[in-house]
PAZAPA-4460 file (N, C-alpha, C; in steps of 0.05 Angstrom, whole numbers, plus 32768, in hexadecimal, padded with zeros to 4 digits):
% residues 204
    n_x    n_y    n_z   ca_x   ca_y   ca_z    c_x    c_y    c_z   seq   type   mol
   8010   7FE8   8000   8000   7FFE   8002   8013   801B   8002     1      M     A
   800A   802E   7FED   8019   8047   7FEE   8017   8054   8006     2      E     A
   802B   8061   8012   802A   8070   802C   8024   8089   8025     3      M     A
   8012   8097   8035   8008   80B3   8032   8017   80C4   8044     4      K     A
   8017   80DF   803B   8021   80F2   804C   8012   80F6   8068     5      P     A
   801E   8103   8078   8014   8105   8096   7FF8   8116   8092     6      L     A
   7FF7   8129   8083   7FE2   8138   807C   7FDE   8147   8065     7      N     A
   7FCD   8157   805D   7FC9   8160   8044   7FD8   8174   803A     8      K     A
   7FEB   817F   804C   7FFD   8193   8043   8017   8184   803B     9      I     A
   8016   816A   8038   802F   815D   8030   8045   815B   803F    10      G     A
   8042   8153   805B   8058   8149   806E   805E   812E   806A    11      L     A
   8078   8126   8064   807D   810C   8063   8096   8100   8078    12      Y     A
   8091   80E9   807D   80A7   80DD   808E   80C3   80DD   807F    13      T     A
   80D4   80D9   8090   80F0   80D8   8084   80EF   80BE   8070    14      K     A
   80E3   80A8   8075   80E3   8092   8063   80D4   8096   8046    15      Q     A
   80C0   80A7   8049   80AE   80AA   8034   80BC   80C2   8024    16      Q     A
   80CC   80D3   8030   80D3   80EB   8023   80E0   80E7   8006    17      M     A
   80F6   80DC   8004   8105   80D9   7FEB   80F1   80CC   7FD5    18      M     A
   80E0   80BE   7FDC   80D0   80B1   7FC7   80BA   80C4   7FBD    19      K     A
   80AE   80D3   7FD2   8095   80E1   7FC9   8095   80FE   7FC7    20      Y     A
   80AB   810D   7FD9   80A8   8126   7FDD   80AB   8134   7FC3    21      A     A
   80C1   812C   7FB3   80CA   8137   7F99   80B1   8135   7F83    22      S     A
   80A4   8120   7F84   808E   8120   7F72   8079   812F   7F7A    23      D     A
   8072   8133   7F93   8060   8148   7F9C   8066   8163   7F97    24      E     A
   807F   816C   7F99   8088   8185   7F90   8083   818A   7F75    25      V     A
   808D   817B   7F63   8088   817D   7F49   806B   817F   7F3F    26      I     A
   805B   816D   7F4C   803D   816F   7F45   8032   818B   7F4D    27      R     A
   8037   8194   7F69   8030   81AE   7F6F   8038   81C4   7F5C    28      Q     A
   8050   81C3   7F58   805C   81DA   7F46   804F   81D9   7F2A    29      S     A
   804A   81C2   7F1E   803D   81C0   7F05   8021   81CD   7F07    30      Q     A
   8011   81CD   7F1D   7FF9   81D8   7F22   7FF7   81F5   7F1F    31      N     A
   800F   8201   7F27   800F   8220   7F22   8021   822B   7F0B    32      I     A
   8028   8216   7EF7   8038   821F   7EE4   8030   8238   7ED2    33      Q     A
   8016   823B   7ED1   800F   824F   7EC2   8017   8269   7ECC    34      S     A
   8020   826F   7EE8   8029   8288   7EEF   8046   828C   7EEC    35      L     A
   805A   8278   7EE0   8073   827A   7EDC   8079   828B   7EC1    36      Y     A
   808A   829C   7EC2   808F   82AC   7EAE   80AA   82A3   7E9D    37      K     A
   80B1   828B   7EA3   80C6   827F   7E99   80BE   826A   7E84    38      K     A
   80CF   825F   7E6F   80C7   824B   7E5D   80C4   8232   7E70    39      E     A
   80B2   821F   7E64   80AB   8207   7E73   80C3   81FA   7E79    40      K     A
   80D8   81F3   7E66   80F0   81E2   7E6A   80FF   81F0   7E82    41      E     A
   8102   8207   7E7F   8114   8218   7E93   8107   8218   7EAE    42      Q     A
   80EA   8214   7EB3   80DE   8215   7EC9   80E4   81F6   7ED6    43      T     A
   80DC   81E7   7EC6   80E0   81C8   7ED0   80FC   81C6   7EDC    44      I     A
   810E   81CD   7ECE   812A   81CB   7ED2   812F   81D9   7EF3    45      D     A
   8124   81F3   7EF4   8127   8201   7F0D   811A   81F3   7F26    46      A     A
   8102   81E9   7F1D   80F4   81D9   7F31   8104   81C2   7F3B    47      I     A
   810E   81B0   7F29   811F   8199   7F2D   8136   81A3   7F40    48      D     A
   8143   81B9   7F3A   815B   81BF   7F46   8154   81CA   7F5F    49      Q     A
   8140   81D6   7F63   8136   81E3   7F7D   8132   81CB   7F8E    50      S     A
   8123   81B9   7F88   811D   81A2   7F98   8138   8193   7FA0    51      V     A
   8148   818F   7F8F   8162   8183   7F98   8171   8194   7FAE    52      K     A
   8170   81AF   7FA2   817D   81C0   7FBB   8170   81C0   7FD6    53      N     A
   8157   81C2   7FD9   814A   81C0   7FF1   814C   81A6   7FFE    54      I     A
   814E   8190   7FF1   814F   8176   7FFB   8169   8175   8005    55      L     A
   8181   817C   7FFA   819C   817B   8003   81A0   818D   801A    56      S     A
   818F   819D   8020   8190   81B1   803A   817F   81A7   8050    57      R     A
   8172   8190   804E   815B   818A   8060   816A   817F   807A    58      S     A
   8182   8179   807A   818D   8173   8092   8180   8158   809E    59      G     A
   8182   8144   808E   8174   812A   8097   8184   811D   80AE    60      L     A
   8177   8115   80C4   8180   810C   80DA   8178   80ED   80E0    61      C     A
   8181   80E1   80F5   817A   80C6   80FA   8162   80C0   8105    62      S     A
   8153   80D2   8111   813A   80CF   811C   8123   80D7   8107    63      Y     A
   810A   80CF   810A   80F6   80D3   80F8   80F5   80F2   80F0    64      P     A
   80EC   80F5   80D7   80E7   8112   80D0   80D1   8113   80BD    65      Q     A
   80C5   812C   80BC   80B0   8134   80A7   80BB   814A   8097    66      Y     A
   80B4   8149   807B   80BB   815F   8069   80AA   8165   8056    67      L     A
   80A5   8180   8054   8094   818A   803D   809E   819F   802E    68      S     A
   809E   819F   8013   80AA   81B2   8001   8094   81B9   7FEF    69      I     A
   8089   81D4   7FF3   8073   81DB   7FE0   8075   81F8   7FD6    70      T     A
   8073   81FC   7FBC   8072   8216   7FAE   8059   8226   7FB7    71      P     A
   805A   823F   7FB7   8041   824C   7FBC   8048   826B   7FB2    72      F     A
   802E   8279   7FB0   8031   8295   7FA6   802C   82A6   7FBC    73      C     A
   8037   82BE   7FBC   8031   82D3   7FD2   801B   82E2   7FC4    74      D     A
   8013   82F8   7FD2   7FFC   8309   7FC8   8006   831C   7FB0    75      S     A
   801F   831D   7FAD   8028   832B   7F95   802A   8316   7F7B    76      M     A
   8022   82FD   7F80   8022   82E8   7F69   803F   82DD   7F67    77      K     A
   8054   82E4   7F79   806D   82DA   7F76   8071   82C0   7F83    78      E     A
   8084   82B1   7F76   8086   8295   7F81   809B   8291   7F94    79      L     A
   8095   827F   7FA6   80AB   8279   7FBE   80A8   825A   7FC1    80      H     A
   80BD   824F   7FD0   80BB   8236   7FDA   80B6   8238   7FF6    81      W     A
   80A6   8222   8004   80A4   8223   801F   80AD   8204   8028    82      L     A
   80C0   81FF   8036   80CB   81E9   803F   80C3   81E8   805E    83      S     A
   80B8   81CF   8065   80AF   81CC   8081   80C1   81B0   8089    84      I     A
   80CF   81B2   809F   80DD   819D   80AA   80D5   8196   80CA    85      K     A
   80D2   817F   80D0   80C9   8179   80EC   80D9   8163   80F4    86      I     A
   80EA   8166   8109   80FC   8153   8116   80EF   8149   8130    87      Y     A
   80E8   8132   8133   80DF   8124   814C   80F5   811C   8160    88      E     A
   80EE   8129   817B   8100   8124   818E   80F4   8115   81A7    89      E     A
   80FA   8112   81BC   80EE   8102   81CF   80D8   8110   81DF    90      S     A
   80D8   8127   81E2   80C2   8136   81EF   80B5   814C   81DF    91      N     A
   80C3   814C   81C7   80B6   8162   81B5   80C2   815C   8199    92      K     A
   80B1   816A   8186   80BE   816C   816C   80C7   8189   8163    93      S     A
   80DD   818D   8155   80E4   81A6   814F   80DD   81AD   812F    94      S     A
   80D4   81C3   8129   80CA   81C7   810E   80D4   81E0   8105    95      G     A
   80DA   81E1   80E9   80E2   81F7   80D8   80D3   81FD   80C4    96      T     A
   80CB   8216   80BE   80BE   821D   80A3   80D4   8231   8097    97      M     A
   80DD   8230   807F   80EC   8240   8071   80E2   824A   8053    98      E     A
   80DF   8262   8051   80D7   826C   8035   80F0   8274   8028    99      V     A
   80F0   826A   8010   8106   826B   7FFD   80FE   8279   7FE5   100      Q     A
   8110   8286   7FD8   810C   8292   7FBD   8107   8279   7FA9   101      N     A
   80F5   827E   7F98   80EB   8266   7F85   8105   8262   7F73   102      F     A
   810F   8273   7F68   8126   826F   7F56   8141   826E   7F60   103      W     A
   8144   8274   7F79   8162   8275   7F86   815A   826B   7FA3   104      S     A
   8157   8252   7FAB   8150   8246   7FC1   8161   824B   7FD7   105      V     A
   817B   8253   7FCF   818C   8258   7FE3   8189   8273   7FF0   106      Y     A
   8177   8284   7FE6   8173   829D   7FF2   8156   829B   8004   107      R     A
   815B   8297   801B   8143   8296   8033   8137   82AF   8035   108      T     A
   811D   82B1   8034   810C   82C7   8037   8100   82C9   8050   109      E     A
   80FF   82B4   8060   80F2   82B5   8079   80F0   8297   8088   110      G     A
   80E6   8299   809F   80E5   8280   80AC   80D8   8282   80C3   111      H     A
   80C9   826D   80CE   80B8   8267   80E4   80C4   824F   80F3   112      L     A
   80D0   8251   810A   80D4   8239   811C   80C3   8233   812F   113      Y     A
   80BC   821A   8135   80AC   8210   8149   80B1   81F7   8157   114      F     A
   80A7   81F3   816D   80AB   81DD   817E   808F   81D2   8182   115      D     A
   8089   81B4   8182   8071   81A7   8189   807A   819A   81A1   116      I     A
   806C   819E   81B6   8072   8193   81CE   805E   817B   81D6   117      Y     A
   806B   8166   81E0   8058   8151   81EA   8053   8150   8208   118      N     A
   8039   814A   820D   802F   8148   8228   803E   8133   8235   119      N     A
   8048   813B   824E   805D   8126   825D   804F   810F   8267   120      R     A
   8030   8112   826E   8024   80FA   8276   801B   80E6   825C   121      T     A
   800E   80F2   8248   8006   80E1   8231   8019   80DE   821A   122      T     A
   802D   80EF   821C   8045   80ED   8207   803B   80F4   81E9   123      K     A
   8022   8103   81E8   8018   8109   81D2   8018   8129   81CF   124      K     A
   801E   8130   81B9   8020   8150   81B0   8008   8161   81BC   125      P     A
   8010   8176   81C9   7FF9   8184   81D1   7FFB   81A4   81D0   126      F     A
   8012   81AF   81C7   8013   81CA   81C3   802A   81D1   81B1   127      K     A
   8029   81E4   819F   803F   81F0   8190   8048   820B   8197   128      I     A
   8062   8211   8199   806D   822A   81A4   807C   8233   818A   129      H     A
   8074   824D   8183   8082   825A   816D   809C   8267   8177   130      I     A
   80B5   825A   816D   80CC   8261   817D   80D5   827E   816F   131      V     A
   80D4   827F   8154   80E0   8298   8145   80D1   8298   812B   132      D     A
   80CA   82B0   8126   80BB   82B6   810A   80C7   82D1   8100   133      F     A
   80D5   82D0   80E5   80E1   82E6   80DC   80DC   82E2   80BD   134      V     A
   80D3   82FA   80B0   80D0   82FA   8095   80DE   8312   8088   135      L     A
   80EB   830F   8073   80FA   8328   8067   80E6   8335   8052   136      S     A
   80D3   8329   8047   80BC   8333   803A   80A4   8338   804A   137      L     A
   809B   8351   8048   8082   835B   8055   806E   835E   8048   138      Q     A
   8053   835C   8052   803A   8363   8045   8038   8358   802A   139      N     A
   803B   833B   802E   8039   832B   8013   8025   8311   8019   140      R     A
   801C   8310   8034   800D   82FE   803D   801D   82E5   8041   141      E     A
   8036   82E6   8041   804A   82CE   8047   8043   82C4   8063   142      I     A
   8043   82D7   8076   8044   82CF   8092   8029   82C4   8095   143      G     A
   8011   82CA   808B   7FFC   82BE   8091   7FFA   82A2   8084   144      S     A
   8007   829D   806E   800B   8284   805F   8017   826D   8074   145      Y     A
   802D   827B   807E   803E   826A   8094   802C   8262   80AC   146      L     A
   801D   8274   80B7   800C   826E   80CB   7FF7   825B   80C5   147      L     A
   7FEE   825B   80AD   7FD8   824D   80A3   7FE3   8229   80A2   148      N     A
   7FFB   822A   8097   8009   8211   8098   8010   8206   80B6   149      R     A
   8013   8218   80C6   8016   820F   80E5   7FFC   8207   80ED   150      L     A
   7FE6   8213   80E7   7FCA   8208   80EC   7FC8   81E9   80E4   151      D     A
   7FCF   81E5   80C9   7FCC   81CA   80C2   7FDE   81B7   80D0   152      F     A
   7FF4   81BD   80D7   8009   81AB   80E7   7FFB   81A7   8105   153      I     A
   7FF2   81BE   8111   7FE3   81BA   812A   7FCD   81A7   812B   154      A     A
   7FBC   81AB   8114   7FA4   8196   8110   7FB0   8179   810E   155      H     A
   7FC2   8176   8100   7FCE   815C   80F7   7FDA   814D   8110   156      S     A
   7FE7   8160   8124   7FF1   8154   813B   7FE0   8153   8150   157      F     A
   7FC8   815E   814B   7FB5   8160   8160   7FB8   816F   817D   158      K     A
   7FC8   8184   8177   7FD1   8192   818E   7FB9   81A5   8199   159      V     A
   7FBD   81AF   81B1   7FA4   81BE   81BA   7FA9   81DA   81B5   160      E     A
   7FBF   81E7   81B3   7FC3   8206   81AF   7FE1   820A   81A5   161      Y     A
   7FE3   8222   8195   7FFA   822B   818B   8000   8244   819E   162      I     A
   8016   824E   81A8   801C   8264   81B4   803A   826E   81AE   163      Y     A
   803D   8287   81B5   8058   8293   81B0   805E   82AB   81C4   164      G     A
   8073   82B7   81C2   8076   82D1   81CE   807E   82E5   81C0   165      E     A
   8077   8301   81C5   807C   831A   81B7   8090   8325   81C3   166      L     A
   80AA   8327   81BA   80C2   8333   81CA   80C2   8351   81CD   167      S     A
   80CA   835B   81E6   80CB   8377   81E9   80DE   8384   81D2   168      T     A
   80EF   8374   81C8   8104   8380   81B2   80F5   8389   819D   169      V     A
   80DC   837C   8196   80CF   8383   8183   80B3   8397   8187   170      D     A
   80B6   83A3   81A1   809D   83B3   81A7   8095   83CB   8194   171      F     A
   80A9   83D5   8185   80A4   83EA   8172   8091   83DF   815D   172      K     A
   8091   83C4   8158   807E   83BB   8141   8069   83AE   814F   173      N     A
   8061   83B2   816A   804C   83A3   8178   8032   83A7   816A   174      R     A
   802A   83BE   8160   800E   83C3   8155   800F   83B2   813B   175      D     A
   8020   83B3   812E   8020   839F   8111   801F   8383   811C   176      A     A
   802C   8379   812D   802A   835F   813B   8010   8355   8143   177      Q     A
   8003   836A   814F   7FE5   8362   815B   7FD4   835F   8145   178      V     A
   7FD7   8374   8130   7FC4   8372   811C   7FC9   8355   810A   179      R     A
   7FE2   8350   8108   7FE6   8338   80F9   7FDD   831D   8104   180      F     A
   7FE3   8319   811B   7FD9   8303   812C   7FBF   8302   812F   181      Y     A
   7FB2   8317   8134   7F94   8319   813B   7F86   8314   8120   182      S     A
   7F8E   8319   8109   7F86   8313   80EF   7F86   82F8   80E8   183      R     A
   7F9A   82EA   80F7   7F9E   82CC   80EF   7F92   82BB   8109   184      N     A
   7F80   82C6   8116   7F73   82B6   8129   7F7D   82B4   8145   185      G     A
   7F94   82C2   814E   7FA1   82C0   8163   7F97   82D4   817A   186      Y     A
   7F97   82CA   8192   7F92   82DC   81AA   7FAA   82EB   81B1   187      T     A
   7FAC   8304   81B2   7FC5   8312   81B6   7FC4   8323   81D1   188      V     A
   7FD9   831D   81E2   7FE0   8333   81F8   7FF7   8340   81F2   189      K     A
   7FF6   835B   81E9   800A   8369   81DF   8022   836E   81F2   190      P     A
   801C   836D   820D   8034   8375   821C   803E   8392   821C   191      G     A
   8057   8398   8225   805A   83B5   8222   807A   83B5   821B   192      D     A
   8088   83CC   821F   80A5   83CF   821B   80B5   83C0   822D   193      K     A
   80AB   83B9   8245   80BA   83AB   8259   80B4   838F   825C   194      D     A
   809B   8385   8252   8093   8369   8252   808A   8361   823C   195      H     A
   8094   8347   8235   808B   8335   821B   806E   8335   821A   196      N     A
   8064   8337   8201   8048   832C   81FD   8045   8311   81F5   197      G     A
   802D   8306   81EF   802C   82EB   81E8   8014   82E7   81D4   198      S     A
   8015   82D3   81C7   7FFE   82C9   81B5   7FF8   82AE   81B9   199      I     A
   7FDC   82A6   81B4   7FD1   828C   81B4   7FBE   8289   81A3   200      R     A
   7FB8   8271   8197   7FA4   8267   8187   7F9E   824A   8190   201      K     A
   7F85   8248   8199   7F7A   8230   81A3   7F70   821E   8188   202      D     A
   7F79   8207   8188   7F72   81F3   816E   7F5A   81E4   8174   203      I     A
   7F44   81E6   8164   7F2D   81D7   8169   7F28   81C3   8156   204      T     A
***
């Protein structure tokens, strides 16, 4: 029987990855080829090279791993890659989302790092902590796209909620942060210049 990805956004185990991930990326890329501005042959070559480059940088480890590589368009109709990697550990899983330039995947355009914590009693995942979230491209709906992907992961792992901190270092941007997280369904406690704020989203 053919093994299926963990969920509908295409997360694969390490054993499945090499067999299925490349085919899935090519399939998804072909679905949006009408947006490409280069010739078809050049586009397919670029996709193939990008997939190889991303896979070569995936940092495969000995413990089980999930991987997703997805092309997507921002609000300006420009193309990017989103690679998601999740490494399982004893009491938690560590995940990374990286946004890379479609035509030059060595140029990173942002990231979201997160941890999935297990309940100490049941040993099952129960919360996701957003550790770091940085984007070099603003006002392109990329941040909302990453939070949407994080929602899918949260539902897949059946966690209870997603949470994070708003550092005092970024207090000058607090109004924009409050608008952004509120728009994406998070409850926000803004804090102040001397105390960190916080965000939380319950998963139903």
